[in-house]
MIVOVO-437866 format. One line per 5 residues: number of its first residue (from 1); for each residue x, y, z of N, C-alpha, C. Coordinates in steps of 0.05 Angstrom, whole numbers. Each point is the difference from the previous one (the first is absolute). Layout:
! MIVOVO-437866
NUM> X:Y:Z:X:Y:Z:X:Y:Z; ...
This chain:
! MIVOVO-437866
1> 925:335:1195:-24:13:-4:-8:-27:-40; 27:-20:-4:-9:-11:-14:-27:-9:12; -9:-17:12:-25:-11:19:-28:12:-25; 5:29:20:-17:22:-7:-13:-3:-40; 25:-4:-7:-14:9:-28:-5:-24:-11
6> 3:-23:6:0:-30:-14:-32:4:15; -13:2:19:-22:-10:15:-22:28:-6; 15:23:-17:-22:26:-17:6:-14:-25; 17:-8:-11:5:-16:-29:-21:-17:-10; -7:-22:34:-24:-11:-10:-12:-1:2
11> -19:16:21:-29:8:-11:-8:13:-19; 30:23:-7:-14:8:-33:-13:-16:-7; 28:-33:-12:-6:-9:-23:-26:-6:10; -16:-7:26:-28:-21:7:-9:20:-18; -5:22:16:-16:29:-27:-5:-7:-35
16> 16:0:-2:-1:-4:-21:-8:-18:-19; 9:-34:14:-3:-22:-15:-34:3:16; -17:17:10:-26:-1:9:-23:14:-19; 28:22:6:-19:16:-27:9:-8:-29; 14:-12:-5:7:-10:-24:-11:-33:-8
21> -19:-18:13:-20:-17:-1:-19:9:-4; -22:35:20:-13:15:-3:-2:18:-37; 26:1:2:-2:17:-36:-4:-27:-20; 13:-28:1:-12:-21:-11:-22:-13:-3; -16:4:20:-26:-10:6:-16:33:-17
26> 3:8:12:-12:32:-18:6:-3:-31; 10:-12:-11:19:5:-28:-24:-39:-3; -7:-13:-1:-7:-25:-1:-28:6:2; -12:12:20:-19:12:-6:-19:20:-30; 26:14:8:-9:19:-26:0:-25:-42
31> 23:-7:9:6:-28:-24:-31:-17:-3; -9:-11:14:-21:-9:2:-24:16:-20; 0:24:24:-27:17:-29:-3:1:-20; 35:15:-14:12:4:-25:10:-13:-13; -10:-2:-20:14:-20:-31:26:-2:7
36> 18:-31:-4:22:0:15:6:-4:22; -22:-12:16:3:-6:27:10:-31:-3; 16:-12:14:3:-26:3:-14:-20:21; -2:5:18:-20:-16:11:-27:-4:4; -12:4:-25:-37:8:-11:-1:-27:9
41> -19:-3:3:-28:-22:19:-26:-1:-11; -3:-29:-9:-20:-11:-21:-25:22:3; -11:-2:-12:-27:28:3:-25:-24:-6; -20:10:14:-28:-23:5:-7:-6:-27; -8:-26:-5:-7:-13:-32:-34:24:5
46> 1:9:-37:-29:19:-5:-24:-25:9; -22:-7:11:-32:-5:-12:-10:4:-15; -24:0:-1:-20:1:-23:8:26:-10; -9:1:-29:4:34:-5:-16:15:6; 13:19:19:-1:24:8:-15:27:-9
51> -2:25:5:-1:27:-13:-14:9:-28; -7:-3:-5:12:12:-36:11:26:-2; 26:-2:-10:0:26:-9:0:14:-21; -19:12:14:-15:19:-30:9:2:-26; 25:25:10:18:-5:-25:13:-7:-13
56> -2:-31:13:18:-27:-20:-26:-18:-8; -24:-2:15:-20:-12:-15:-16:22:-23; 4:24:-1:-12:19:-22:21:-8:-25; 35:13:1:6:-19:-21:-9:-27:-13; -1:-9:18:14:-35:-13:-40:-2:-6
61> -20:14:8:-9:0:-24:-2:17:-26; 12:22:0:2:10:-34:19:-24:-8; 24:-9:10:27:-21:-11:-16:-6:-21; -27:-18:21:4:-27:-16:-36:-3:-31; -6:39:-5:-6:10:-23:10:-12:-15
66> 35:6:4:7:10:-26:-4:-35:-17; -1:-20:17:-4:-29:-18:-28:-2:-16; -12:23:11:-33:-8:-17:15:28:-24; 11:7:-10:8:18:-13:8:-10:-21; 19:-18:5:25:-15:-13:-13:-31:-17
71> -28:-11:1:-9:-14:-2:-3:-10:-25; 6:-19:-9:-12:-1:-40:-21:-26:4; -18:3:-21:-12:-15:-8:-34:10:10; -15:-14:3:-40:-1:-1:7:3:34; -5:30:12:1:7:31:-30:-5:21
76> 13:-16:14:-22:-5:13:-12:20:21; -13:-3:8:-5:29:28:4:19:-8; 6:21:-22:25:17:-6:-1:27:13; 16:16:27:3:16:10:4:20:-8; 10:2:-22:25:26:2:-18:4:-38
81> -11:11:-1:-31:15:-13:22:12:-26; 22:11:-4:13:4:-27:11:-24:-10; -5:-26:8:13:-29:-8:-24:-8:-21; -1:-17:-4:-15:-31:-22:18:-18:-5; -16:-20:-11:19:-26:-17:29:8:-19
86> 4:-11:-4:29:1:-14:12:-20:-9; 8:-5:-17:29:-28:-19:-23:-16:12; -20:-2:-7:-18:-29:5:12:-24:-11; 10:10:-32:11:-23:-19:28:-18:-1; 12:19:25:25:-1:8:13:-31:12
91> 22:-24:-27:-7:-24:5:-10:-13:-23; -24:5:-3:-17:0:-24:16:-26:-20; 13:22:-13:21:-14:-20:15:-31:4; 4:-4:33:11:-31:2:-27:-10:20; -30:-9:-9:0:-3:15:-14:7:24
96> 23:18:13:-20:2:30:-12:25:9; 1:-1:19:-20:33:20:25:16:12; 9:8:-18:21:15:18:-10:37:12; -22:-1:-5:-24:29:1:13:7:23; 4:-20:33:-6:24:29:42:-5:-4
101> 6:8:24:21:9:8:-3:28:8; 18:16:4:2:30:-3:21:15:-23; -9:32:-2:18:9:-11:31:7:9; 22:-9:-9:29:21:22:0:21:8; -9:19:-11:6:30:8:-18:20:-20
106> 17:17:-3:-19:16:-5:-5:2:-35; 4:-22:-11:6:-18:-24:-20:-26:-3; -5:-18:-19:-19:-17:7:7:-27:-17; 35:-10:10:6:-19:-6:-1:-10:28; -6:-22:-10:6:-27:35:19:-20:-15
111> 23:11:20:23:-6:14:-1:-31:15; -5:-14:-10:-6:-24:19:28:5:33; 13:-2:-7:24:8:20:-4:13:11; -8:29:6:-7:9:35:-21:-7:-1; -19:-2:-14:-28:6:9:12:-35:13
116> 10:-20:-5:-1:-21:24:13:11:29; 13:5:-3:18:20:22:-21:6:14; -27:25:-8:-10:13:6:-27:-23:22; 7:-22:-18:-27:-14:14:20:-23:17; 30:2:10:18:-8:17:-19:15:17
121> 15:21:8:14:14:18:-41:10:6; -8:-1:-12:-34:-6:10:-15:-12:27; 14:-30:-24:-13:-15:22:19:-8:26; 24:10:-2:13:12:20:-1:4:16; -18:33:1:-21:23:14:-18:-18:19
126> -7:-19:-18:-18:-6:8:-3:-24:27; 18:-11:-17:-2:-15:26:25:1:24; 10:16:3:5:10:26:-16:27:4; -13:9:-18:-11:29:20:-45:-2:-7; -6:-33:-19:-23:2:8:-20:9:16
131> 12:-8:24:-19:14:23:-3:26:5; 19:9:-10:8:32:10:-29:7:-29; 4:-14:-22:-9:16:-22:-37:-6:4; 3:-25:13:-34:-2:10:-4:27:15; 21:1:16:-9:25:32:-18:28:-15
136> 35:3:-23:-14:24:-17:-19:-3:-29; -18:-26:11:-24:0:-26:5:9:-22; 33:-11:-6:13:-7:-35:9:-17:-4; -14:-31:18:12:-21:-14:-10:-7:-31; -19:-3:-8:-25:-13:-20:21:20:-22
141> 14:26:-6:3:15:-9:28:-18:-13; 19:-1:24:23:-4:3:-5:-33:-35; -10:-24:22:-15:-25:-8:-6:7:-27; -18:6:-6:-9:22:-35:30:-6:-17; 4:23:6:24:16:-15:22:-31:-14
146> 3:-15:30:24:-26:-12:-8:-17:-14; -36:-8:3:-10:-26:-9:1:12:-38; -2:31:4:-4:7:-34:27:-14:-11; 19:2:12:25:13:-14:12:-38:-12; -14:-14:37:12:-32:4:-25:-9:-32
151> -15:5:0:-18:-11:-16:19:4:-33; 10:14:-3:3:9:-29:35:-22:8; 15:5:19:22:-23:-4:-10:-26:1; -16:-18:3:-27:-22:4:2:-1:-40; -12:18:-12:-11:-1:-30:44:-9:-12
156> 11:26:13:17:8:-19:29:-24:-5; -17:-29:29:21:-23:-2:-21:-21:-13; 7:-2:-25:-16:-26:-17:3:-30:3; 38:8:-1:1:-30:6:32:-11:19; 6:-6:-3:24:5:26:21:12:-1
161> 8:0:-22:10:19:-21:9:18:-14; -16:4:-6:-14:22:-4:-15:27:10; 9:19:5:-15:37:5:10:20:-6; -29:22:-3:-9:16:-15:23:10:33; 22:26:-27:5:20:29:4:30:-10
166> -22:-1:-19:-4:31:-10:-22:0:-27; -21:23:7:-26:0:-15:11:35:-8; 5:-4:-21:-7:26:-15:35:3:-13; -3:11:-14:25:19:-15:15:27:13; 14:9:7:2:22:18:14:25:-9
171> 8:-10:-38:6:20:-7:-31:13:-17; -21:-29:-9:-18:16:-9:-7:24:29; -12:-11:19:-4:6:18:5:40:8; 21:-5:-6:20:18:15:-9:24:-25; 3:-15:-15:-20:28:-21:-20:6:-8
176> -21:3:17:-20:-3:10:-4:19:14; -31:17:14:7:-2:25:-43:7:-14; -3:-13:27:-35:0:-7:3:-28:25; -30:1:6:-21:-11:15:5:-29:1; -4:-19:16:0:-30:-9:-22:-12:-3
181> -17:10:3:-33:-4:-16:0:10:-30; 14:18:-9:-9:0:-36:34:-17:-15; 28:-4:20:18:-17:-18:-13:-24:-16; 16:13:-24:-18:-25:-33:31:0:-13; 25:3:26:31:-17:-17:0:-27:14
186> 20:-16:-27:2:-23:-2:17:-2:41; -12:-25:9:17:-3:24:5:-24:-12; 30:-3:2:5:-35:-3:8:3:20; 18:-34:0:-11:-11:28:33:-8:3; 22:-17:19:20:-8:0:-3:-20:11
191> 14:-9:-2:11:-29:18:15:-19:9; 6:-6:28:21:-11:2:-2:-30:-4; 20:-18:-11:-2:-37:0:35:-11:2; -5:-24:-1:24:-8:0:25:13:-17; -17:4:-32:28:15:-4:12:20:-7
196> -20:21:16:3:26:9:-15:2:25; 23:-6:14:-5:6:31:-5:33:19; -10:-16:22:0:21:10:3:10:35; 16:-21:15:-8:-16:27:-3:33:22; 7:17:-12:-7:30:23:-35:3:4
201> -2:-6:-21:-40:8:1:-15:-13:-3; 10:-39:0:-5:-16:4:-5:-4:33; 19:-2:7:8:1:25:-13:25:12; 10:24:4:-20:13:0:-32:1:-1; -18:-7:-15:-22:-17:0:-13:-23:13
206> 30:-10:9:-2:-33:14:-1:11:34; 15:22:4:-9:16:27:-26:8:1; -2:19:-19:-35:13:0:-6:-25:11; -10:-16:-18:-32:-20:7:12:-19:31; 18:-9:4:15:-17:26:-6:16:24
211> 6:38:-9:-23:15:30:-23:-6:-9; -11:20:-16:-29:-10:-4:-17:-19:12; 15:-20:-9:-27:-22:16:8:-8:26; 13:3:3:-4:7:39:-13:21:12; -1:20:-21:-27:26:0:-27:-13:7
216> -5:-15:-21:-20:-13:-12:-13:-24:18; 17:-17:16:-2:-27:5:-24:-7:20; 2:33:11:-19:-10:15:-43:8:-11; 10:20:-23:-23:8:-15:-9:-8:-33; 21:-21:-5:-20:-3:-18:30:-24:-15
221> -4:-20:18:14:-33:-5:12:-13:-21; -11:2:-27:-3:-11:-8:17:26:-30; -8:20:14:22:27:-21:24:-4:3; 6:-1:26:23:-7:17:22:-27:-4; -18:-16:-4:12:-27:-6:5:6:-38
226> -1:15:-17:0:8:-21:20:20:0; 0:17:16:16:19:-4:40:-16:13; -7:-20:15:19:-6:22:12:-15:-31; -12:-33:-14:8:-6:-25:13:16:-24; -7:15:-6:-1:23:-25:45:12:22
231> -17:8:26:31:8:17:25:-18:-9; -5:-25:8:18:-14:-4:13:-19:-25; -18:-1:-24:-4:-7:-24:16:23:-16; -4:30:14:26:28:-18:30:0:25; -4:-7:11:23:-4:22:20:-24:-27
236> -14:-20:7:21:-22:-15:12:8:-36; -22:21:-6:9:-3:-28:16:24:7; -6:18:29:21:15:-9:33:-9:6; -8:-3:15:29:-25:14:7:-20:-36; -2:-11:-2:13:-24:-26:11:17:-14
241> -30:15:-12:11:21:-23:10:30:1; 26:8:-1:19:14:12:-3:19:-13; -4:42:2:10:10:-29:-18:23:20; -4:24:0:-8:28:-5:-15:-6:-18; -22:26:6:-26:-3:-20:24:20:-21
246> -3:33:3:14:12:-9:20:-4:-21; 21:-32:15:17:-2:-31:-19:-21:-20; -24:-12:12:-17:-15:-21:-4:28:-20; -7:9:23:-19:30:-25:19:20:11; 22:22:-20:18:14:6:-19:18:1
251> -21:5:-6:-25:35:2:2:-10:26; -7:-8:20:6:4:19:14:7:15; 19:6:-13:13:7:23:-1:42:10; -19:12:-27:-7:20:7:-14:19:20; -17:-31:-2:-21:10:24:5:-12:32
256> 1:-26:2:6:-15:26:22:-33:-3; 19:26:-2:23:-24:9:9:-2:10; -12:-34:9:15:-16:19:38:4:11; 3:18:13:36:-22:3:13:-26:8; -25:-21:7:9:-24:13:-38:-16:1
261> 13:-33:-5:-12:-9:5:-5:-20:35; 16:-5:18:9:-14:22:-15:14:15; -5:32:-5:-11:5:25:-39:2:1; 7:-7:-21:-40:-17:-10:-7:-27:11; 24:-16:-19:2:-22:12:0:-5:35
266> 9:15:13:13:-4:29:-30:8:17; -13:25:-13:-22:12:5:-29:-25:4; 7:-3:-29:-20:-30:-7:-11:-17:22; 28:-21:10:3:-11:-1:2:0:41; -4:24:10:-3:6:17:-29:8:17
271> -16:8:-20:-26:4:-3:-14:-33:-2; 3:-12:-21:5:-25:4:-6:-21:27; 24:3:13:8:-12:28:-14:9:17; -7:34:-7:-35:2:28:-24:-20:-8; 1:4:-32:-39:-16:0:-4:-29:-10
276> 37:-15:-3:-7:-27:5:25:-9:20; 7:7:11:17:-26:36:9:-9:-18; 12:-8:-36:16:-13:3:23:4:4; 19:-10:6:25:7:9:21:9:-18; -1:-13:-30:6:13:-25:12:12:-2
281> -30:14:-3:11:36:0:22:8:22; -1:-12:24:9:22:16:35:-8:-11; 6:-28:7:30:-15:-16:1:25:-19; -13:4:-27:-6:21:-11:15:20:-1; -17:22:10:26:13:21:12:6:14
286> 1:-16:16:28:1:18:26:-11:-15; 3:-28:0:12:-26:6:14:4:-32; -13:-7:-12:0:-5:-38:14:23:-8; -25:27:-1:12:22:-5:12:33:6; -14:-11:29:1:36:26:37:6:-8
291> 24:-14:7:21:8:-17:10:12:-23; -14:-17:-26:4:17:-27:-18:25:0; -23:-1:10:-14:15:-7:-13:18:16; 4:5:23:-20:7:24:16:33:6; 24:11:-2:29:19:-6:-22:8:28
296> 11:-30:27:2:1:29:18:25:-2; -5:23:24:19:30:11:-3:17:-26; -17:0:-11:3:23:-14:-25:25:-10; -9:-8:14:-25:28:4:-8:2:-29; -19:4:-7:-2:14:-30:-32:14:-2
301> -7:8:-21:-32:19:5:-24:-12:-18; -20:-8:18:-22:-9:-7:-14:4:-31; -1:-15:-12:-14:16:-19:-18:-22:-18; -14:7:-26:-5:-18:-33:24:-16:-2; 24:17:5:17:-9:-10:19:-34:6
306> -5:7:28:25:-6:30:-17:-4:14; 9:-38:7:-38:-2:15:18:-21:26; 23:13:-1:20:-22:42:-4:12:6; -4:30:16:-4:13:14:-34:-13:17; -19:-3:-18:-22:-9:7:10:-35:5
311> 9:-15:-9:-1:-30:0:27:11:37; 6:7:-7:21:7:34:-20:8:17; -20:18:-4:-19:-1:30:-21:-13:5; -19:-23:-21:-12:-11:-19:10:-19:20; 24:-20:8:17:-23:1:5:-4:32
316> 7:37:12:7:6:28:-29:-12:25; -25:7:-22:-23:-19:28:9:-23:5; 11:-16:-26:10:-27:8:3:-4:31; 31:27:-2:16:-5:13:-1:15:27; -26:14:-5:-10:14:24:-24:-22:14
321> -6:-6:-15:-26:-22:10:8:-33:11; 18:-7:-16:19:-34:-2:-38:-1:-22; 19:-28:-4:-15:-25:-22:8:-19:6; -21:-23:-14:-2:-25:15:30:-12:-28; 17:-13:14:15:-17:-21:23:6:-10
326> 10:31:-2:18:4:-16:31:-14:27; 9:-6:-29:21:-5:22:28:21:-6; 21:-6:12:26:18:18:4:14:-38; 5:-13:-11:11:30:-23:-15:6:-14; -31:4:2:-20:3:-4:-3:26:18
331> -2:-1:28:8:8:18:16:28:2; 22:-7:-8:32:18:-18:-14:22:-19; -13:-9:-15:-6:10:-24:-24:28:4; -20:-9:9:-12:11:15:10:21:17; 9:-4:35:19:16:-2:17:19:-27
336> 11:0:-17:11:11:-10:-22:19:-27; -15:4:2:-30:15:-6:3:7:16; -8:4:28:-9:12:17:20:16:10; 17:-2:-5:32:23:18:-1:12:-34; -14:-10:-18:10:28:-31:-30:12:9
341> -11:-1:4:-40:7:2:12:17:24; 12:2:27:15:14:9:13:24:-3; 18:-9:-22:16:25:-15:-15:17:-9; -16:-12:-17:-25:16:-11:-9:17:15; -6:-7:24:-18:11:17:19:29:18
346> 23:-8:-5:27:24:22:10:14:-22; -14:-10:-40:11:31:-12:-17:13:-3; -34:-7:11:-18:25:-8:-2:14:31; 10:-9:32:-11:21:3:20:21:19; -12:26:-14:18:26:8:28:1:9
351> -8:-7:39:27:2:12:19:-24:-3; -13:-18:-8:28:-36:-11:22:16:-6; 27:-6:11:27:-12:-10:-5:6:-26; -17:-21:-11:1:-18:-25:-25:12:-21; 0:29:7:-31:15:-15:7:7:-25
356> -13:-2:-11:-8:9:-32:13:24:-3; 18:14:-18:0:29:9:-16:16:-24; -20:-25:-27:-3:2:-9:-41:7:-2; 4:23:9:-31:12:14:-2:35:-13; -18:9:18:-15:27:-21:10:9:38
361> 0:36:-11:6:15:28:-33:-7:14; -13:-3:-12:-32:9:13:0:-43:12; 20:-9:2:-3:-31:11:-11:-33:-17; -4:9:-33:-9:-15:-14:23:-18:-7; -2:-29:8:32:-6:-22:-19:-17:-28
366> 28:14:-8:-7:16:-30:26:-22:-18; -4:-13:-16:22:-17:-16:9:4:-30; -33:5:-18:-5:12:-31:-13:15:-6; 20:9:-20:-38:39:-1:-10:-8:-6; -14:-28:-13:-10:-15:-21:-22:-11:22
371> -20:17:3:-27:-4:13:23:-17:36; 15:20:1:6:2:26:-25:-15:34; -20:-3:6:-12:-8:13:-2:-30:-8; 12:-12:-6:-4:-34:-8:17:-12:16; 25:26:12:22:-21:17:-18:7:32
376> -2:26:1:-12:9:28:-20:-14:9; -20:-13:-13:-21:-14:-4:-3:-31:9; 19:-12:-15:15:-18:2:11:-10:29; 28:17:4:3:4:21:-17:4:27; -14:8:4:-8:-1:27:-24:-8:-1
381> -13:-12:-23:-13:-31:10:3:-21:-1; 32:-11:-1:25:-19:11:-5:21:33; 17:14:8:4:9:28:-21:-3:15; -31:-2:-15:-19:2:23:-9:-22:-1; 3:-23:-17:-3:-28:4:30:-21:21
386> 23:11:-11:17:-7:24:3:10:24; -19:27:5:1:16:36:-31:-29:-6; -15:-2:0:-21:-30:4:9:-20:6; 9:-5:-20:23:-24:7:19:-7:22; 5:25:11:20:3:24:-17:-6:36
391> -24:21:-11:-25:4:29:-10:-26:5; -8:-8:-38:-15:-21:22:14:-26:12; 26:3:-11:28:-23:8:9:8:24; -18:17:16:25:21:18:18:0:1; 8:8:-14:32:7:-17:16:31:5
396> 11:3:22:-3:29:7:14:18:-19; 25:-10:-10:13:25:-18:14:-19:-24; 2:24:-15:16:-15:-21:42:17:16; 14:-11:-14:19:15:-7:18:4:-20; -2:34:-4:20:9:-22:31:8:5
401> 23:-7:2:19:12:4:-1:2:27; 0:-17:20:1:-1:22:-16:16:23; -18:16:-15:-42:4:11:-24:-10:-10; -19:7:17:-18:-11:7:-18:10:-11; -25:-13:-12:-21:15:8:-30:-18:-7
406> -8:12:1:-28:-17:13:-21:-6:-16; -20:-7:-3:-27:-8:-15:-7:36:-11; 3:7:13:-24:31:1:23:16:-9; 30:-8:0:15:22:-20:-2:5:-23; -6:-38:-1:-9:2:-27:-19:-3:-19
411> -22:4:23:-34:2:-7:8:34:-11; 8:10:12:7:23:-2:6:15:-26; 27:-22:-20:12:13:-18:-18:-3:-14; -24:-25:-2:-11:-9:-25:-19:25:7; -17:13:27:-26:24:0:14:16:-22
416> 34:12:7:18:32:0:-12:-17:-38; 2:-10:-16:-1:-10:-26:-28:17:-7; -21:-26:16:-20:7:-9:-23:28:1; 6:17:32:3:26:-4:5:12:-21; 29:4:-12:8:11:-17:-18:-4:-17
421> 1:-35:-28:-26:-1:-11:-33:19:0; -4:5:22:-20:8:16:-3:37:5; 14:6:-17:13:35:9:5:7:25; 19:-10:14:19:9:11:27:7:-5; 12:8:-15:13:10:-27:9:33:-7
426> 19:4:-6:6:30:-4:-19:10:-17; -15:-15:-8:-17:9:-30:-24:2:19; -7:-15:18:-12:8:19:-33:-20:-28; 5:-23:-13:-15:-6:-27:-10:-20:9; -18:-13:-4:-5:-28:10:10:-13:-30
431> 10:-34:-7:16:-6:-24:-34:-22:-8; -7:-8:24:-19:-13:-3:-33:9:-9; -5:2:-24:-18:16:-23:-26:-6:19; -19:13:0:-19:8:21:-7:-10:28; 23:0:11:-1:9:27:15:30:3
436> -7:4:32:11:28:5:-17:16:-11; 10:32:-7:-9:29:-10:7:6:-15; 19:-19:-3:30:10:-22:13:-21:-15; -6:-8:-29:18:-19:-14:-7:3:-25; 29:-12:-11:-1:10:-37:-24:0:-1
441> 2:11:-26:-44:9:-19:15:-4:-24; 33:-10:-7:10:0:-38:2:-23:7; -7:-26:6:11:-39:5:2:2:-35; 25:-14:8:-2:-13:-47:-9:-25:5; -24:2:1:-14:-14:-8:-31:2:-19
446> 14:-22:-18:-29:6:-35:-18:6:9; -17:-15:13:-28:-3:11:0:17:17; 8:9:19:-4:13:16:2:33:-12; 5:8:-20:5:18:-18:-8:18:-20; -12:-25:-6:-23:8:-33:-27:-13:15
451> -20:31:5:-27:-4:-14:-17:-22:-4; -14:-12:7:-16:-22:-5:-7:4:-16; -10:20:-12:-14:-6:-20:15:21:-29; 16:3:8:20:2:-29:10:-24:-22; 14:13:-13:-21:-22:-27:39:5:-11
456> 21:-13:9:23:11:-2:17:-24:-22; -13:-20:1:16:-25:-16:30:-3:14; 26:-13:-10:18:-2:3:17:27:6; -21:23:-12:24:22:7:-9:19:23; -9:7:17:-11:14:10:28:12:20
461> 22:12:-8:22:6:20:9:27:-1; -41:16:-7:10:29:10:-14:-13:27; -13:-18:23:-4:-1:28:24:1:10; 14:-19:-23:22:-9:22:26:28:5; -1:14:-19:19:31:7:-24:22:4
466> -25:0:8:-8:10:6:10:15:36; -12:25:0:6:12:36:-16:0:18; -25:-8:-8:-14:-10:20:-8:-17:14; -13:-8:20:0:-11:12:-8:-30:-2; -2:-23:-4:-5:-30:-13:-31:5:8
471> -29:-2:-19:-27:-1:0:-10:-14:22; 19:-32:-7:-4:-22:21:21:-10:34; -7:5:14:16:-2:21:8:-42:8; 26:-14:-13:7:-18:-1:14:0:43; -27:-12:3:-12:-10:40:33:-6:-2
476> 5:-2:21:25:-11:13:19:-5:-10; 15:4:-25:22:11:-13:17:10:23; 18:-22:-6:33:13:16:16:2:-17; -3:33:-1:25:1:-22:24:3:-5; 23:15:-10:29:-24:1:13:29:22
481> -7:29:6:17:-4:21:15:25:-3; 22:8:19:11:26:-4:16:-15:-1; 19:29:-8:32:-3:-12:10:3:22; 35:-7:-9:9:-6:26:8:34:27; -20:23:-10:8:21:3:-31:-1:5
486> -11:-29:13:-30:16:16:-25:7:-23; 11:14:-18:-17:22:-19:-15:-24:-21; -21:16:-12:-14:-23:-13:-22:24:-19; 2:-10:-19:-11:18:-33:-35:-16:-18; -13:12:19:-25:-2:5:-12:-4:-49
491> 9:-8:-13:-5:-10:-30:-4:-30:-5; -15:10:-22:-5:-29:-14:26:-7:-20; 11:15:-9:25:-7:-9:22:-9:9; -1:-6:27:28:9:11:-9:-39:19; 3:-17:-31:-2:-30:25:12:-3:21
496> 22:-1:-8:20:-1:30:-15:2:20; -22:23:3:1:-1:38:-29:2:-6; -17:9:-24:-26:-13:9:-24:-21:-8; 11:-18:-15:3:-21:-9:-1:-22:16; -19:-15:6:-4:-25:23:-1:-28:-18
501> 3:-13:35:0:-26:-22:-19:-23:24; -6:-27:-19:-22:-13:20:11:-13:28; 29:2:-7:30:-25:16:5:14:28; -5:25:-9:6:25:24:-22:-10:18; -29:-3:-10:-27:-2:18:7:-12:22
506> 10:-23:-3:-5:-34:2:14:6:41; 28:11:-19:22:6:29:-11:25:16; -21:11:-16:-6:21:20:-22:-7:24; -13:-12:-20:-24:-17:15:-5:-12:33; 32:-16:-16:11:-12:22:18:12:27
511> 9:28:-3:19:13:21:-36:22:13; -19:7:-12:-21:8:5:-10:-14:32; -11:-29:-23:-17:-8:16:19:-15:34; 32:-5:4:9:-6:18:-1:17:18; 0:34:-12:-1:29:10:-29:-7:17
516> -23:-6:-12:-20:11:18:-19:-3:9; 11:-24:21:0:-1:23:21:-26:19; -2:-4:23:30:-23:16:-14:-23:-6; 12:-25:-2:-9:-27:1:27:-12:-6; 6:-25:13:8:-16:3:-5:-26:-29
521> 22:-2:-5:2:-14:-33:-1:-39:5; -17:-9:-21:1:-31:10:24:-10:-1; 14:-23:6:19:-14:7:-5:-19:-24; -16:-4:-14:-2:-7:-31:-13:8:-13; 8:-6:-27:-29:10:-31:-33:-16:4
526> 17:-24:6:-18:-27:-3:-22:-10:32
């Protein structure tokens, strides 16, 4: 009996082992197909731009028009019928031409800080996705918008340690409701200098001009060189004379109150390294200041105020693709940046163990009530860029607390945010004005809300409080967006949800350009 029992037990054991092996193989096969699979294989590197996705192509064409809506100065080849020349005398009291640049949002102030951020991310978008923009026939509008801002930034920097950071008085401006073409109130200038520093704003402008110098390098060499010279001088100014602009000018705290300058300094030095190859800038962000400034291992949200996530992703490209003459210490710093960038990505993916719970039921990343779409757009832009770094370097997966996610999983997250913006949301509303059949009609925007023949003077507030649709369409405006319960109230008085901002459009253009077609990214910008 004993020998029979033993042989029977062994037989059943063999059967059980075979069954377990089959089950394990099946499990791994399933895991390979699902987010979280542990043994993902590298995906093929995309070739040149492929077929255009018409949804994202159409949306990109609409989004770029908002830069035309926001232009100040003497308009060239104006494509917005209800816009005209405005603010032609900006800067004259200082002997400068500050007529160009762009209005910040629904008002008529030129805040250099968010405007420079717009230029930086727009440059980044062109550097990563210029081929895709060109395939979608949208590269020229992007370059035009970028140069309109960088022309202003050059003129706002008349000497090494002087930089103009604001045109207009927000208090005067916000007491008026008028078209920019008919403004008559005073437009004072605000400058930073040695005694009144603003290293956050100066460094952001340095980042913008360094990034833009690479965009224009093959188009206009002298202009590219001019931008790079300004970028280097502004960075030196920012790093030498430290202090927040909102400390030098406390009134700024009511508008763009930067919480730190160290993120802008790292951001600017990162862009300057890409633009120049000068090892000094790489050493600055890694060995000298990485430990103290970079907040390694602690992911945050990318915005006009916090450049750290953008810096982490940007420096990851050096770790993905390699770079010559990088020391071991610098490489260690770059690895810390990439590890933190990966933590940012893991926080975004809905199936990740470390996923943020800050989302709406409709799937939108939602961080704050005011201008809620900015964080979703910025996060999705970083995600699509990071996924393309992975694809182009044949990196199979990111690891999120033991779960693996492919570049496709990351791209799908980015697409989910773009799709929400374009109408795949509980309100069935496109938050991109001019795209789709249903979008906000009462954007909180002075020029859009006032008929072109109206004689309002400064006090056209009846148009602010009117319940009628705007007479002019603010094409391409990305409005503030939904509340956390996915609801949206289309009212001009509801600025929290219906005001649009120029800096939202920079990352939106990048996001749509990354999704409009597939293509590998260049291993170097230069």
